[in-house]
C-alpha positions as CSV (number, residue, x, y, z in Angstrom):
1,M,-11.0,35.5,-24.4
2,P,-13.0,35.9,-21.2
3,F,-13.7,32.7,-19.3
4,D,-15.0,31.4,-16.0
5,V,-12.9,28.7,-14.3
6,L,-15.3,25.9,-13.3
7,G,-12.8,23.8,-11.4
8,Q,-9.7,21.6,-11.6
9,R,-9.1,17.9,-11.5
10,R,-6.0,15.7,-11.4
11,F,-6.9,12.2,-12.6
12,T,-5.2,9.4,-10.7
13,P,-4.6,5.7,-11.5
14,A,-7.4,4.9,-9.0
15,D,-9.7,7.2,-11.0
16,Q,-8.8,5.2,-14.1
17,I,-9.6,1.9,-12.6
18,R,-13.0,3.1,-11.2
19,F,-14.0,4.6,-14.6
20,A,-13.0,1.5,-16.4
21,A,-15.2,-0.6,-14.1
22,I,-18.2,1.8,-14.7
23,S,-17.8,2.1,-18.4
24,G,-16.4,-1.3,-19.3
25,D,-13.5,0.4,-21.3
26,R,-10.4,-1.4,-20.0
27,N,-8.2,-0.6,-22.9
28,P,-4.7,-0.9,-21.5
29,M,-3.7,2.5,-23.1
30,H,-5.6,3.9,-20.0
31,L,-4.4,1.5,-17.4
32,D,-1.1,-0.1,-18.2
33,A,2.0,2.1,-18.2
34,L,4.1,-0.5,-20.0
35,F,1.5,-1.0,-22.8
36,A,0.9,2.8,-23.1
37,R,4.7,3.5,-23.5
38,R,4.6,1.6,-26.8
39,T,1.7,3.7,-28.2
40,Q,1.7,7.2,-29.7
41,A,0.7,8.5,-26.2
42,G,3.8,7.1,-24.5
43,A,2.1,7.0,-21.1
44,P,-1.4,6.2,-19.7
45,V,-4.1,8.7,-20.8
46,V,-7.4,9.7,-19.3
47,H,-10.5,8.3,-21.1
48,G,-11.9,11.1,-23.4
49,I,-15.4,10.4,-22.1
50,H,-14.3,10.7,-18.5
51,N,-12.8,14.1,-19.4
52,A,-16.0,15.1,-21.1
53,L,-18.2,14.0,-18.3
54,T,-16.1,15.9,-15.8
55,A,-16.6,19.0,-17.8
56,I,-20.3,18.5,-17.9
57,E,-20.5,17.8,-14.2
58,L,-18.7,21.1,-13.4
59,A,-20.8,23.0,-15.9
60,A,-24.0,21.6,-14.4
61,T,-23.3,23.4,-11.1
62,R,-23.4,26.8,-12.9
63,L,-26.3,26.2,-15.3
64,A,-29.7,27.6,-14.1
65,P,-32.8,25.7,-15.2
66,R,-33.3,26.1,-18.9
67,E,-34.4,24.1,-21.9
68,P,-33.0,20.5,-21.9
69,V,-29.7,19.7,-23.5
70,A,-30.5,18.8,-27.1
71,S,-27.0,17.7,-28.2
72,I,-23.5,17.3,-26.9
73,K,-20.4,17.7,-29.0
74,A,-16.9,16.8,-27.8
75,I,-13.5,17.2,-29.5
76,F,-10.5,15.6,-27.9
77,R,-7.5,17.6,-29.3
78,K,-4.6,16.5,-27.2
79,M,-3.7,13.7,-24.8
80,L,-4.7,14.2,-21.2
81,Y,-2.3,12.1,-19.2
82,V,-2.9,10.5,-15.9
83,G,-1.5,12.9,-13.3
84,D,-2.0,16.0,-15.4
85,L,-3.9,18.9,-13.7
86,A,-6.8,19.7,-15.9
87,E,-8.5,23.1,-15.6
88,Y,-12.1,23.4,-16.9
89,R,-13.1,26.8,-18.3
90,M,-16.5,28.0,-19.4
91,I,-15.6,30.1,-22.4
92,G,-19.1,30.8,-23.6
93,L,-22.7,30.7,-22.3
94,T,-25.8,31.8,-24.1
95,E,-29.4,30.7,-24.1
96,E,-28.6,28.3,-26.9
97,K,-25.2,27.0,-26.1
98,C,-22.5,26.3,-23.4
99,T,-18.9,25.8,-24.3
100,I,-16.4,24.3,-21.9
101,E,-12.6,23.8,-22.6
102,A,-10.3,21.6,-20.7
103,F,-6.8,23.0,-20.4
104,V,-3.4,21.6,-19.1
105,G,-1.4,24.8,-18.5
106,E,-2.4,26.9,-21.5
107,V,-2.8,24.0,-23.9
108,S,-6.5,23.1,-24.7
109,V,-6.9,19.4,-24.7
110,A,-10.6,19.1,-25.2
111,S,-13.8,21.0,-25.9
112,V,-17.3,20.1,-24.8
113,I,-20.3,22.0,-26.3
114,L,-23.8,21.7,-24.9
115,T,-26.6,22.9,-27.1
116,F,-30.0,23.6,-25.5
117,G,-33.5,23.2,-27.0
118,P,-35.9,20.5,-28.1
119,F,-34.8,17.2,-29.5
120,R,-34.5,17.1,-33.3
121,P,-35.9,14.1,-35.3
122,A,-33.5,11.2,-35.4
123,D,-31.6,10.7,-38.7
124,P,-32.8,7.8,-40.8
125,Y,-31.1,4.6,-39.7
126,P,-30.9,1.4,-41.7
127,E,-33.1,-1.4,-40.4
128,H,-30.5,-4.0,-39.5
129,H,-30.7,-6.6,-36.8
130,H,-27.4,-5.8,-35.2
131,A,-25.9,-8.6,-33.0
132,L,-25.7,-7.7,-29.3
133,V,-22.0,-7.5,-28.3
134,S,-21.2,-8.5,-24.7
135,P,-18.7,-6.1,-23.2
136,P,-15.4,-7.9,-23.7
137,V,-13.0,-8.5,-20.8
138,E,-10.1,-7.5,-23.0
139,A,-10.0,-5.1,-25.9
140,I,-10.6,-6.7,-29.3
141,E,-7.6,-6.5,-31.7
142,L,-8.8,-5.8,-35.2
143,T,-7.2,-4.8,-38.5
144,L,-8.5,-1.9,-40.5
145,E,-9.9,-4.4,-43.0
146,Q,-11.8,-6.1,-40.2
147,I,-13.1,-2.7,-38.9
148,A,-14.6,-1.6,-42.2
149,G,-18.4,-2.0,-42.2
150,R,-18.5,-3.5,-38.7
151,T,-21.9,-3.4,-36.9
152,G,-23.4,-4.3,-33.6
153,C,-25.1,-3.0,-30.5
154,L,-23.9,-2.8,-26.9
155,A,-24.6,-1.0,-23.6
156,A,-22.2,0.1,-20.8
157,P,-22.6,-2.1,-17.7
158,A,-23.2,0.7,-15.2
159,S,-26.4,0.6,-13.1
160,D,-28.7,3.6,-12.7
161,A,-27.6,4.0,-9.1
162,V,-23.9,4.1,-10.0
163,L,-24.6,6.7,-12.8
164,H,-26.6,8.9,-10.5
165,A,-23.9,8.7,-7.8
166,Q,-21.0,9.4,-10.2
167,F,-22.5,11.8,-12.6
168,P,-25.5,13.5,-11.0
169,G,-25.2,16.7,-13.0
170,G,-25.0,14.9,-16.3
171,C,-28.0,12.7,-15.4
172,R,-30.0,15.9,-14.6
173,L,-29.0,17.7,-17.8
174,W,-28.9,14.8,-20.2
175,S,-30.8,11.9,-18.5
176,T,-29.4,8.7,-17.0
177,G,-30.0,6.7,-20.2
178,R,-28.1,9.2,-22.4
179,I,-25.2,9.3,-19.9
180,R,-25.1,5.5,-20.3
181,A,-25.0,6.0,-24.1
182,M,-21.9,8.2,-23.7
183,L,-20.3,5.5,-21.6
184,S,-21.3,3.0,-24.3
185,T,-19.3,5.0,-26.8
186,T,-16.0,4.7,-24.9
187,L,-16.7,1.0,-24.5
188,L,-17.4,0.8,-28.2
189,V,-14.2,2.7,-29.3
190,G,-11.8,1.4,-26.7
191,M,-12.8,-2.3,-26.5
192,V,-14.9,-3.2,-29.5
193,C,-14.3,-1.1,-32.6
194,P,-11.7,0.1,-33.4
195,G,-10.8,-1.7,-30.2
196,L,-7.3,-2.4,-28.8
197,H,-5.4,0.0,-31.2
198,S,-7.9,2.9,-31.0
199,M,-7.9,6.6,-30.2
200,Y,-11.1,8.5,-29.5
201,G,-11.2,11.7,-31.5
202,G,-14.6,13.1,-30.5
203,F,-18.4,12.8,-30.9
204,T,-21.6,14.6,-31.8
205,L,-24.6,13.1,-30.1
206,H,-28.2,14.4,-30.4
207,G,-30.9,13.6,-27.9
208,A,-33.8,11.3,-29.0
209,E,-36.6,9.3,-27.5
210,P,-36.7,6.7,-26.0
211,A,-33.6,6.6,-23.8
212,A,-33.6,2.9,-22.7
213,A,-32.2,0.7,-25.5
214,P,-28.8,-0.6,-26.4
215,L,-26.6,1.6,-28.6
216,H,-26.5,0.4,-32.2
217,F,-23.4,1.1,-34.2
218,R,-22.0,0.8,-37.7
219,V,-18.7,1.9,-39.2
220,D,-19.7,4.0,-42.2
221,A,-16.2,5.3,-43.2
222,S,-12.6,4.3,-42.6
223,N,-9.4,5.6,-44.2
224,A,-6.3,3.5,-44.1
225,Q,-4.1,6.5,-45.2
226,L,-5.3,8.7,-42.4
227,G,-6.1,6.0,-39.9
228,S,-9.6,7.4,-39.3
229,V,-12.7,5.4,-38.4
230,R,-16.1,7.1,-38.3
231,L,-19.0,5.3,-36.7
232,Q,-22.7,6.1,-36.7
233,V,-24.6,5.4,-33.5
234,Q,-28.3,5.3,-32.6
235,G,-30.2,4.1,-29.6
236,S,-30.2,4.6,-25.8
237,G,-31.7,8.0,-26.3
238,V,-29.1,9.4,-28.7
239,F,-28.1,9.4,-32.4
240,G,-25.0,10.8,-34.0
241,R,-21.5,10.0,-35.0
242,I,-18.1,9.2,-33.4
243,E,-14.7,10.2,-34.8
244,S,-12.0,7.7,-33.9
245,F,-8.6,6.6,-35.1
246,F,-6.8,3.3,-35.6
247,R,-3.4,3.5,-34.0
248,T,-0.5,1.8,-35.5
249,P,0.3,-1.3,-33.4
250,P,3.6,-1.3,-31.6
251,V,6.6,-1.7,-34.0
252,Q,8.1,-5.1,-34.0
253,Q,11.8,-5.0,-34.9
254,P,13.1,-7.9,-37.1
255,S,13.7,-11.2,-35.3
256,L,17.1,-12.9,-35.1
257,T,15.9,-15.3,-37.7
258,E,15.1,-12.5,-40.1
259,L,18.5,-10.9,-39.4
260,A,20.4,-14.1,-40.1
261,G,22.8,-13.5,-42.9
262,A,22.7,-9.7,-42.6
263,C,26.3,-9.8,-41.4
264,Q,29.1,-12.4,-41.0
265,P,28.8,-14.4,-37.7
266,D,32.2,-13.2,-36.5
267,E,32.1,-9.7,-38.0
268,F,31.9,-8.1,-34.6
269,A,33.6,-10.8,-32.5
270,G,35.8,-9.5,-29.7
271,S,33.6,-6.4,-29.1
272,T,31.7,-5.8,-25.9
273,A,28.9,-3.3,-26.6
274,L,26.8,-1.5,-24.1
275,V,23.5,-0.5,-25.8
276,I,21.7,2.1,-23.8
277,G,17.9,1.8,-24.5
278,G,18.3,-1.7,-26.0
279,S,14.9,-3.0,-24.9
280,R,13.0,-1.7,-27.9
281,G,13.3,0.4,-31.1
282,L,16.6,1.1,-32.7
283,G,18.4,0.0,-29.6
284,E,16.8,-3.4,-29.8
285,L,17.7,-3.7,-33.5
286,T,21.3,-2.6,-32.9
287,A,21.7,-5.1,-30.1
288,K,20.4,-7.9,-32.3
289,L,22.7,-6.9,-35.2
290,L,25.7,-6.8,-33.0
291,A,24.9,-10.2,-31.5
292,T,24.3,-11.6,-35.0
293,G,27.8,-10.5,-35.8
294,G,29.3,-12.1,-32.7
295,A,29.6,-9.2,-30.3
296,R,28.9,-9.5,-26.6
297,V,26.0,-7.3,-25.8
298,I,24.7,-5.6,-22.7
299,I,21.3,-3.9,-23.1
300,T,19.7,-1.5,-20.7
301,Y,16.1,-0.6,-19.9
302,A,14.5,2.2,-17.9
303,R,11.0,0.8,-17.4
304,G,10.6,-2.1,-19.8
305,Q,12.4,-4.9,-18.0
306,A,10.2,-7.6,-19.6
307,D,10.9,-6.1,-23.0
308,A,14.7,-6.2,-22.3
309,Q,14.5,-9.7,-21.0
310,R,12.6,-10.8,-24.2
311,V,15.4,-9.3,-26.4
312,A,18.1,-10.9,-24.3
313,D,16.3,-14.3,-24.4
314,A,16.0,-14.1,-28.2
315,I,19.7,-13.3,-28.6
316,R,20.7,-16.2,-26.3
317,G,18.3,-18.5,-28.1
318,H,20.2,-17.9,-31.3
319,G,23.6,-18.6,-29.6
320,G,24.4,-15.0,-28.8
321,D,25.8,-13.4,-25.6
322,C,23.5,-10.8,-24.0
323,D,23.1,-9.4,-20.5
324,V,20.5,-7.0,-19.1
325,A,21.0,-3.9,-16.8
326,H,18.8,-1.1,-15.6
327,F,19.6,2.5,-16.5
328,D,17.3,5.5,-16.3
329,S,18.5,8.6,-18.0
330,R,16.2,10.7,-15.8
331,A,18.1,9.7,-12.7
332,D,21.6,10.5,-11.5
333,C,24.2,8.4,-13.4
334,A,26.5,8.1,-10.4
335,G,24.8,5.1,-8.8
336,Q,23.9,3.3,-12.1
337,L,25.7,0.7,-14.2
338,T,28.4,0.3,-11.5
339,D,28.6,-3.5,-11.6
340,L,29.1,-4.0,-15.4
341,P,31.9,-6.4,-16.5
342,A,35.2,-4.8,-17.5
343,G,36.2,-4.4,-21.1
344,I,33.3,-2.4,-22.6
345,S,34.7,-1.3,-25.9
346,Q,31.6,0.3,-27.5
347,L,28.7,2.5,-26.4
348,Y,25.5,2.9,-28.3
349,Y,23.3,5.6,-26.8
350,F,19.6,5.3,-27.6
351,A,18.2,6.7,-24.4
352,T,15.3,9.1,-25.1
353,P,12.3,10.6,-23.4
354,P,9.1,10.9,-25.4
355,I,9.9,13.0,-28.4
356,F,6.5,14.4,-29.5
357,R,5.1,16.5,-26.7
358,R,2.1,18.7,-25.9
359,K,3.1,22.3,-25.5
360,A,1.5,25.7,-25.7
361,G,4.0,27.9,-27.6
362,L,7.0,27.6,-29.9
363,F,9.5,27.0,-27.1
364,D,9.2,25.3,-23.7
365,S,12.3,25.8,-21.6
366,S,11.5,22.9,-19.2
367,L,11.1,20.5,-22.2
368,H,14.4,21.8,-23.6
369,H,16.1,21.1,-20.3
370,E,14.7,17.6,-20.2
371,F,16.0,16.8,-23.7
372,E,19.4,18.4,-23.1
373,D,19.8,16.5,-19.8
374,C,19.2,13.2,-21.7
375,Y,21.0,13.8,-25.0
376,V,23.9,15.9,-23.7
377,T,24.6,15.7,-20.0
378,K,23.8,12.0,-19.5
379,F,25.6,10.9,-22.6
380,Y,28.7,12.9,-21.6
381,Q,28.7,11.4,-18.1
382,L,28.4,7.8,-19.4
383,F,30.9,8.2,-22.2
384,S,33.4,9.9,-19.9
385,R,33.2,7.1,-17.3
386,F,33.5,4.2,-19.7
387,C,36.2,5.9,-21.8
388,A,38.3,6.5,-18.7
389,A,37.8,2.8,-17.6
390,S,38.9,1.4,-21.0
391,A,42.6,0.8,-21.6
392,K,42.1,1.1,-25.4
393,G,39.6,3.9,-25.4
394,L,35.9,3.8,-26.2
395,A,34.1,3.9,-29.5
396,A,30.5,5.2,-29.5
397,F,27.6,5.8,-31.6
398,Y,25.5,9.0,-31.0
399,P,22.2,9.0,-32.9
400,S,21.4,12.5,-33.9
401,S,18.4,13.4,-36.1
402,V,17.5,15.0,-39.4
403,A,15.3,17.2,-37.3
404,V,18.4,19.3,-36.7
405,E,18.3,20.4,-40.3
406,E,14.7,19.9,-41.4
407,R,13.3,21.6,-38.3
408,P,9.8,20.0,-38.2
409,R,7.0,21.9,-36.4
410,D,6.8,21.5,-32.6
411,M,10.3,19.9,-32.3
412,T,12.4,23.0,-31.6
413,E,13.6,21.8,-28.2
414,Y,14.4,18.3,-29.5
415,A,16.3,19.7,-32.5
416,M,18.2,22.1,-30.2
417,A,19.3,19.4,-27.8
418,K,20.4,17.0,-30.6
419,A,22.4,19.9,-32.1
420,A,24.1,20.5,-28.8
421,G,24.8,16.8,-28.5
422,E,26.6,16.9,-31.9
423,I,28.8,19.8,-30.7
424,L,29.6,17.8,-27.6
425,C,30.6,14.8,-29.6
426,T,32.8,16.9,-31.9
427,D,34.7,18.3,-28.9
428,L,35.0,15.0,-27.2
429,N,36.6,13.6,-30.3
430,A,38.9,16.6,-30.5
431,F,40.0,16.9,-26.9
432,L,39.4,13.7,-25.0
433,P,42.2,11.1,-25.5
434,R,41.1,7.8,-26.9
435,A,37.6,9.0,-27.7
436,R,36.0,8.0,-31.0
437,I,32.3,8.9,-31.5
438,L,30.4,8.4,-34.7
439,V,27.5,10.9,-35.1
440,S,24.8,10.3,-37.6
441,R,21.6,12.3,-38.3
442,L,19.2,9.5,-38.6
443,P,16.2,9.7,-40.9
444,R,12.8,8.9,-39.4
445,L,12.8,5.1,-38.9
446,P,10.1,2.8,-37.7
447,T,9.9,2.8,-33.9
448,D,7.2,3.2,-31.3
449,Q,8.2,6.9,-31.0
450,T,7.9,7.6,-34.8
451,T,4.7,5.9,-35.7
452,S,1.8,8.1,-36.5
453,L,-1.9,7.9,-37.4
454,T,-1.1,8.6,-41.0
455,T,0.9,6.3,-43.2
456,V,4.5,7.5,-43.6
457,A,7.1,5.8,-45.8
458,M,10.3,5.1,-43.9
459,P,13.7,3.6,-44.9
460,D,14.6,0.0,-44.0
461,P,16.2,0.3,-40.5
462,V,18.6,-2.5,-41.1
463,A,19.9,-0.9,-44.2
464,V,20.5,2.3,-42.3
465,M,21.9,0.9,-39.0
466,L,24.1,-1.9,-40.1
467,P,26.6,0.3,-42.1
468,L,26.8,2.6,-39.0
469,I,27.5,-0.3,-36.7
470,R,30.3,-1.3,-39.0
471,Q,31.8,2.2,-38.9
472,V,31.9,2.0,-35.1
473,Q,34.0,-1.2,-35.4
474,V,36.8,0.5,-37.5
C-alpha cells in the first residue's frame, strides 16, 4: 500500500513525565518500570493518546486548509514501548478522510483517522447530574463490579497556553477545547475508570458545540469474561465512546501461611536450592514451597530487588532460611553469582524474558536468539558451573512448556528455544557426570506473564509444582 512517511519519534522517560503532568494520567504502567513489569505490557508503555496526538501533529503539517475535522477515531492495536522508534505514515488522504498509521518496524501499533466535514448532531445523552471528579494524584484501584455503571465528569488540568505550545497542529485542526477533551479521556481511563488496572483500546470522538465544559462519562457496558469496559463521553466539545480494558491485577502467589501443611516441615531438609528468578511467579512459589519443607533457599532477581526482598522476608518470618542475590540472564554469566555459599545441591531455573512479544511475521530471528540465549546458553553455563563445584553432583529443574507441542500462535521462537533446552538437558543427563535434570512441560499457570484480558481457567500451581519439587529431591 502506498504511503507517505510523516516523521518518526522515539518516546523517552522524560516525554512520559511531561505528558503525565499535562494530561493528569500518571498511571504507573507508563512511568514505573517495576510496576509495568508485572502487567501484561512487561515494560513502560507510551500513553495511547500521546501517540495519537503525535500522529495528528505530524499530519497537520501536511494538511492544506479544508473543512474542519468532524471526528477522530483511534485504534491502539499493540503496545508502543518507551524507547521504541515509532514511524508515522499517512496511508490515505481524500477530501473526506485522512488515515495515519503508527509503525514500529513493520508492525502497526495504532491507527488515527480524521474525518472532515460539518459537525453532526450530538447523540442523545441522559440528563444526569454527574459528580465532578478531581484529577486523582494516584490511579484509582477498582474492581469490575465497581466499574459497572460508573459516572462522573472531569477535565484534564492543562492550560490553553500549554496545549497551544505542545499541540499547535491539533489545536488548529480540532480546537483547544477538544484537544483537552482527548487529554481528559486518558485521565479518565488511566486514573479514574477503569483506573489503575486499565488499558486504553481506542476511541471515536465526534465534534460538537460548545467546546468549553467538563467531559461527562458513564460506563455503559462491561464484560468480565473479555475484560472490556466501554464508556460513553460527552462535553468539552465532543461526544462519542471509549473502548478500554480491565487488566488482571498482578498475580499474588500463595503466602507462607497458605502453604503451611502442603509438605512436611523437614521434607526438603539438607537441601540448598538456588532458585533463579525467585522474586515472583513460579520461582517465588517454588522458593516458598522449598522453604516450607525445610530447604535452605537462595533466590535471584534481575530487576525486582524489592520483590525478592519481600519473598525472603516472608520466608524468614516463618522460620525459613533464605538469601537474595542478583542475576540477570541478559548479561554475561561469568561475573555473576560468584560469592554464593558452597554446597548448592539444586538449581531451579525460572529466568525468562517477556514471553508474549510484538512482531511482524511468523518468525523473528532476533527474538529467537534472545529466547535461546536465556533458555539454552545461560542455563547451560549456570548448570555446568554449579555441577562442577558440587562434590555430589547437581539436581536441577528445567521448566519447559506445553507450547512445544501445542504451538500457540505467535510463540514460534519461544517454543523453538524451549525445545532446544529440552535437547540440551537430555544430553547433559546422558553425558555430563553427576548431572540430574528434571524437565517438565508445564501447562499455563497463573503468573504475571500468563495473565490475559480474557478469563482463562488454569490449574492450581501448587498441585503442579510440589510433585515436581519432590522429584528433584530423589
